[in-house]
BAKOL-882919 format. One line per 2 residues: number of its first residue (from 1); their letters; for each residue x, y, z of N, C-alpha, C, O. Coordinates in Angstrom, 1 decimal, decimal comma. Example, Ala and Ser with C-alpha at 12.3 -4.5 7.8 and 13.67 -1.06 7.14 Angstrom:
1) as) 13,2/-5,7/7,8/12,3/-4,5/7,8/13,2/-3,3/7,8/14,2/-3,3/8,5 ~ 12,8/-2,2/7,1/13,7/-1,1/7,1/12,9/0,0/7,9/13,4/1,1/8,0;
This chain:
1) mi) 11,6/15,4/17,2/11,2/13,9/16,6/10,2/13,3/17,0/9,9/13,5/18,2 ~ 9,4/12,4/16,2/8,1/11,2/16,4/9,0/10,0/16,6/10,0/9,5/16,1;
3) nn) 8,4/9,8/17,6/8,8/8,2/17,8/7,9/7,2/17,8/6,9/7,5/18,5 ~ 8,0/6,0/17,2/7,4/5,1/16,9/5,5/5,2/17,7/4,4/5,3/17,2;
5) qq) 6,0/5,2/19,1/4,5/4,8/19,5/3,8/6,3/19,2/2,6/6,1/19,1 ~ 4,2/7,8/19,1/3,4/8,5/18,2/3,0/8,1/16,9/1,8/8,4/16,5;
7) ir) 3,7/7,5/16,3/3,4/6,7/14,9/2,2/6,1/15,2/1,2/6,5/14,7 ~ 2,3/5,2/16,1/1,0/3,9/16,0/-0,1/4,8/16,6/-1,1/5,0/15,8;
9) qi) -0,1/5,4/17,9/-1,5/6,7/17,8/-2,0/7,4/16,9/-3,2/7,7/17,0 ~ -1,5/7,7/16,0/-1,4/8,6/14,5/-2,5/7,4/13,5/-3,7/7,7/13,2;
11) qy) -1,9/6,2/13,1/-2,2/5,0/12,6/-3,5/4,6/13,4/-4,5/4,9/12,8 ~ -3,6/4,1/14,4/-4,7/4,0/15,7/-6,4/4,8/14,6/-7,5/4,5/14,2;
13) ki) -5,2/5,9/14,5/-6,7/7,0/14,9/-7,4/7,1/13,3/-8,5/7,0/12,9 ~ -6,3/7,3/12,6/-6,8/7,5/10,7/-7,8/6,0/10,8/-9,0/5,9/10,8;
15) nn) -6,9/4,7/10,8/-7,8/3,1/10,5/-8,7/3,1/11,1/-9,5/2,2/10,7 ~ -9,3/3,8/12,6/-10,7/3,8/12,7/-11,1/4,6/12,8/-12,3/4,3/13,1;
17) rp) -11,0/5,8/12,6/-11,8/6,6/12,0/-12,9/6,3/11,1/-12,7/5,2/10,6 ~ -14,2/6,9/10,5/-15,4/6,5/9,6/-14,8/7,2/9,0/-13,9/7,8/9,4;
19) ra) -15,4/7,2/7,9/-15,5/7,9/6,9/-16,4/7,5/5,5/-16,4/6,4/5,0 ~ -17,5/9,1/5,1/-18,4/9,1/4,5/-18,2/8,5/3,1/-19,3/8,1/2,6;
21) nl) -17,0/8,3/2,4/-17,2/7,7/1,1/-16,8/6,4/1,3/-16,3/5,8/0,3 ~ -17,0/5,5/2,8/-17,1/4,1/2,8/-18,3/3,7/3,4/-18,5/2,6/4,1;
23) nf) -19,0/4,8/3,1/-20,7/4,4/3,7/-20,8/4,2/5,6/-21,5/3,6/6,4 ~ -19,4/5,4/5,9/-19,0/5,7/7,7/-19,0/4,2/8,5/-19,5/3,9/9,6;
25) ys) -17,7/3,3/7,1/-17,2/2,5/8,4/-15,6/3,0/8,3/-15,0/3,9/7,6 ~ -15,1/2,2/9,3/-14,0/2,6/8,9/-12,8/2,1/8,4/-12,7/0,8/8,4;
27) pk) -11,7/2,6/7,9/-10,4/1,5/6,8/-10,5/0,4/7,5/-10,8/-0,6/6,9 ~ -10,2/0,1/8,9/-10,1/-1,3/9,5/-11,6/-1,8/9,4/-11,7/-2,8/8,9;
29) ei) -12,1/-1,5/9,6/-13,9/-2,4/9,0/-13,7/-3,1/8,0/-13,5/-4,3/8,0 ~ -13,7/-1,7/6,6/-13,6/-2,2/5,2/-12,3/-3,6/5,2/-12,5/-4,7/4,7;
31) ff) -10,9/-3,2/5,7/-10,4/-4,3/5,6/-10,8/-6,0/6,0/-10,7/-7,1/5,5 ~ -11,3/-5,5/7,4/-11,4/-7,3/7,8/-12,7/-7,3/7,7/-13,2/-7,6/8,8;
33) ly) -13,6/-7,0/6,7/-14,8/-7,8/5,9/-14,4/-8,1/4,6/-14,7/-9,2/4,0 ~ -13,6/-6,8/3,9/-13,1/-7,7/2,8/-12,3/-9,2/2,9/-12,3/-9,9/1,9;
35) lq) -11,7/-9,7/3,9/-11,0/-10,5/4,6/-11,7/-11,6/4,5/-11,3/-12,6/3,8 ~ -13,2/-11,5/5,7/-14,2/-12,2/6,0/-14,8/-12,9/4,7/-15,2/-14,0/4,7;
37) nn) -14,9/-11,9/3,5/-15,5/-12,2/2,3/-15,1/-12,8/1,1/-15,7/-13,2/0,2 ~ -13,5/-12,8/1,5/-12,7/-13,3/0,0/-11,5/-14,3/0,8/-10,4/-14,3/1,4;
39) kv) -11,6/-14,4/0,6/-10,2/-15,9/1,0/-8,8/-15,6/0,2/-8,3/-15,7/-1,0 ~ -8,4/-15,3/1,6/-7,3/-14,8/0,8/-5,8/-15,5/1,3/-5,3/-15,5/2,4;
41) af) -5,4/-15,9/0,2/-4,5/-16,7/0,5/-3,0/-16,1/1,4/-3,0/-14,9/1,4 ~ -2,0/-16,6/2,1/-1,3/-15,8/2,6/0,3/-16,7/2,2/-0,1/-17,9/1,9;
43) ss) 1,6/-16,6/2,2/2,6/-17,7/1,6/3,5/-17,3/2,4/3,5/-16,1/2,6 ~ 4,3/-18,0/3,0/5,1/-17,6/4,0/6,4/-17,6/3,3/7,4/-17,3/3,9;
């Protein structure tokens, strides 16, 4: 059985691994670059 900690470790590895199709940025870096360059409104 997979627990939450193991899922978080897998998520971390996936989201922080550079990708060739992202010009060797990680998905996490692309996400935060997008947020920096675009004004995003969050509603509650």
